[in-house]
C-alpha positions as CSV (number, residue, x, y, z in Angstrom):
1,M,218.9,86.7,125.8
2,T,216.1,84.7,127.4
3,H,216.2,84.3,131.2
4,S,215.1,81.0,132.9
5,R,213.7,80.7,136.4
6,L,216.7,78.5,137.2
7,T,220.2,79.2,135.8
8,I,223.3,77.1,136.4
9,F,226.9,78.1,135.7
10,A,229.5,75.3,135.5
11,G,233.0,75.0,134.0
12,H,236.6,74.4,134.7
13,Y,238.2,75.8,137.9
14,G,239.3,79.3,137.3
15,S,236.9,80.0,134.4
16,G,235.3,82.8,136.3
17,K,232.0,81.1,137.3
18,T,231.6,82.8,140.7
19,N,231.9,86.4,139.6
20,L,229.7,85.6,136.6
21,A,227.0,84.0,138.8
22,I,227.1,87.0,141.2
23,N,226.6,89.4,138.4
24,Y,223.8,87.3,136.9
25,A,222.0,87.2,140.2
26,V,222.2,91.0,140.5
27,M,220.9,91.4,137.0
28,M,218.0,89.0,137.8
29,K,217.1,91.0,140.9
30,N,217.1,94.2,138.9
31,L,214.8,92.6,136.4
32,H,212.5,91.1,139.0
33,K,212.6,93.5,141.9
34,D,209.6,92.1,143.7
35,S,210.6,88.5,143.4
36,R,212.9,86.3,145.5
37,V,216.3,85.8,143.9
38,V,218.6,83.1,145.4
39,L,222.3,82.5,144.6
40,A,223.5,79.1,145.6
41,D,227.2,78.2,145.8
42,L,227.4,74.4,145.4
43,D,231.2,74.2,145.2
44,I,232.1,71.3,147.6
45,V,235.6,70.9,146.1
46,N,236.9,74.3,147.2
47,P,235.9,75.1,150.8
48,Y,236.7,78.8,150.4
49,F,233.6,80.1,148.7
50,R,234.4,83.4,147.0
51,S,230.8,84.3,146.6
52,L,230.5,84.5,150.4
53,D,232.9,87.5,150.3
54,S,229.9,89.3,148.7
55,V,227.1,88.1,151.1
56,K,226.7,91.5,152.8
57,T,226.5,93.4,149.5
58,L,224.1,90.8,147.9
59,S,221.9,90.9,151.0
60,E,221.7,94.7,150.8
61,L,220.5,94.2,147.2
62,G,217.8,91.8,148.4
63,I,219.6,88.6,147.1
64,E,219.7,85.5,149.3
65,T,222.8,83.3,149.3
66,I,223.1,79.6,150.1
67,A,226.4,77.8,150.6
68,S,227.8,74.9,152.6
69,R,228.2,75.3,156.4
70,Y,231.9,74.7,155.9
71,A,232.3,77.6,153.5
72,N,235.3,79.9,154.3
73,T,236.7,77.4,156.8
74,N,239.6,75.0,156.5
75,L,237.4,72.0,156.4
76,D,237.1,70.2,153.1
77,A,233.8,68.5,153.8
78,P,231.4,67.5,151.0
79,A,228.3,68.6,152.8
80,M,225.5,70.1,150.7
81,P,223.3,72.8,152.2
82,S,219.7,71.5,152.8
83,E,218.5,75.0,151.9
84,A,219.4,74.3,148.3
85,L,216.1,72.5,147.9
86,T,214.3,75.8,148.2
87,L,215.4,76.6,144.6
88,F,213.2,73.8,143.4
89,A,210.4,73.9,145.9
90,D,209.7,77.6,145.5
91,K,208.7,78.0,141.9
92,S,208.2,81.7,142.4
93,C,211.9,82.4,143.1
94,Y,214.7,82.9,140.6
95,G,217.7,80.6,141.3
96,I,221.3,81.0,140.2
97,I,223.6,78.1,140.9
98,D,227.4,78.3,140.9
99,V,228.7,74.7,140.4
100,G,232.2,73.7,141.5
101,G,235.0,73.3,139.0
102,D,235.2,70.2,136.6
103,D,233.5,66.9,137.1
104,R,234.3,66.6,140.9
105,G,232.3,69.7,141.6
106,A,229.5,68.6,139.3
107,Y,228.8,65.6,141.5
108,A,227.2,68.1,144.0
109,V,224.6,69.4,141.5
110,G,224.0,65.8,140.4
111,K,222.1,65.3,143.7
112,Y,219.5,67.6,142.3
113,S,219.5,66.5,138.7
114,E,216.0,65.0,138.9
115,Y,214.6,68.4,140.0
116,I,216.7,70.3,137.4
117,R,215.4,68.1,134.5
118,E,211.9,69.1,135.5
119,E,212.8,72.8,134.9
120,N,213.4,74.7,131.7
121,A,216.7,75.6,133.2
122,G,219.5,77.5,131.5
123,I,222.6,75.3,132.1
124,F,225.7,77.2,130.9
125,L,229.2,76.0,130.3
126,V,231.6,78.9,131.2
127,C,234.7,79.0,129.0
128,N,237.9,81.0,129.4
129,K,240.4,80.7,126.5
130,Y,243.2,82.0,128.7
131,R,243.2,79.3,131.4
132,P,245.8,76.6,130.8
133,L,243.4,73.6,131.0
134,S,240.7,75.1,128.8
135,S,242.8,77.0,126.2
136,E,242.0,74.5,123.4
137,P,238.4,73.9,122.2
138,K,239.0,70.1,122.5
139,Q,239.8,70.5,126.1
140,V,236.6,72.4,126.7
141,A,234.6,69.7,124.9
142,A,236.2,67.1,127.2
143,I,235.3,69.2,130.3
144,K,231.8,69.4,129.1
145,N,231.4,65.7,128.7
146,E,232.9,65.1,132.2
147,I,230.6,67.6,133.9
148,E,227.5,66.2,132.1
149,A,228.4,62.7,133.1
150,A,228.9,63.6,136.7
151,A,225.9,65.9,137.1
152,H,223.5,63.9,135.0
153,I,222.3,67.0,133.2
154,R,222.9,68.5,129.8
155,F,224.3,71.9,129.0
156,T,222.0,74.2,127.0
157,G,224.5,76.9,126.1
158,I,228.0,78.4,126.3
159,V,229.2,81.6,127.9
160,N,232.4,83.2,126.7
161,N,234.1,84.4,129.8
162,S,237.6,84.7,128.3
163,N,239.7,87.2,130.2
164,L,243.2,87.9,131.6
165,G,242.0,89.5,134.8
166,V,243.0,93.1,135.2
167,Q,245.2,92.8,132.1
168,T,242.1,92.2,129.9
169,T,241.7,94.6,126.9
170,P,239.2,94.7,124.1
171,D,241.7,92.8,121.9
172,V,241.9,90.0,124.5
173,I,238.1,89.5,124.2
174,N,237.9,90.0,120.5
175,S,240.7,87.4,120.0
176,S,238.6,84.8,121.8
177,A,235.8,84.9,119.1
178,E,237.3,82.2,116.9
179,Y,238.0,80.0,119.9
180,I,234.4,80.2,121.3
181,N,232.9,79.6,117.8
182,E,235.0,76.4,117.6
183,V,233.9,75.4,121.1
184,S,230.3,75.9,120.0
185,K,230.7,73.7,117.0
186,L,232.5,70.9,118.9
187,C,230.0,70.9,121.8
188,G,226.9,71.5,119.6
189,L,225.8,74.3,121.8
190,P,225.0,78.0,121.1
191,V,227.0,80.9,122.5
192,V,224.5,82.6,124.9
193,F,226.6,85.6,125.7
194,T,230.1,87.0,126.0
195,S,231.0,88.7,129.3
196,A,233.3,91.7,129.8
197,M,234.1,94.2,132.5
198,R,231.6,97.1,132.2
199,G,234.4,99.6,131.4
200,L,235.2,97.6,128.2
201,I,231.7,97.2,126.8
202,N,231.7,100.3,124.7
203,D,235.0,99.2,123.0
204,L,233.5,95.9,121.8
205,P,231.0,97.0,119.1
206,G,231.6,93.8,117.0
207,I,230.5,91.4,119.7
208,H,226.8,90.7,120.1
209,D,225.0,89.7,123.3
210,L,227.5,91.3,125.7
211,F,227.1,90.9,129.4
212,A,228.6,93.6,131.6
213,L,230.5,92.5,134.7
214,D,231.1,94.4,137.9
215,I,233.1,93.4,141.0
216,Y,231.2,92.7,144.2
217,G,232.6,92.1,147.7
218,K,236.3,92.4,148.7
219,E,237.9,90.1,146.1
220,E,240.1,91.6,143.4
221,W,239.7,90.7,139.8
222,D,243.1,89.0,139.5
223,I,241.6,85.9,137.9
224,V,237.8,85.8,137.9
């Protein structure tokens, strides 16, 4: 798997983008220990930013976090953090962006679409077969089109993040293979990797390009 300087995760609400983005940021820091790694939560639809639950842990790992000033409050205000521009101004840093669910959340990242198009960014559509509004490949294709239209950017790949939270077993992940392949065909995009909790990785020998997930912060993995 090739890693870009800038990586964006987007998808339907509940697909598991946040936990995925956190884990990806940790991986990038492990790969680039002497470089600046920044995780930006650009979800302006949901004011309760789950990634902020992990700020202390991420800070201890040397990872910076950026989010709206209204994060973890009861104010639903579509205010974007000005610090987000650092992701594009500082070419020496590695940026990971967690985009809010569906097309409404994508409007936030659309503000930066001109900068993103100048980068060789990895822009990944996160898919979860086991979420009601994305259980069918045609639904995912529609979500893709909505996000791209709102954000004014184009996806470069797909991430299979199919899970049932704490009830996830190897069979649950293996059973998503046909689904994700159909999504790939409909969207015309490659499957970049399949994610799974670290404890399940050794039980998935038939799946290539696995990405191991850990849980950071205080949240429980009920639905990630």
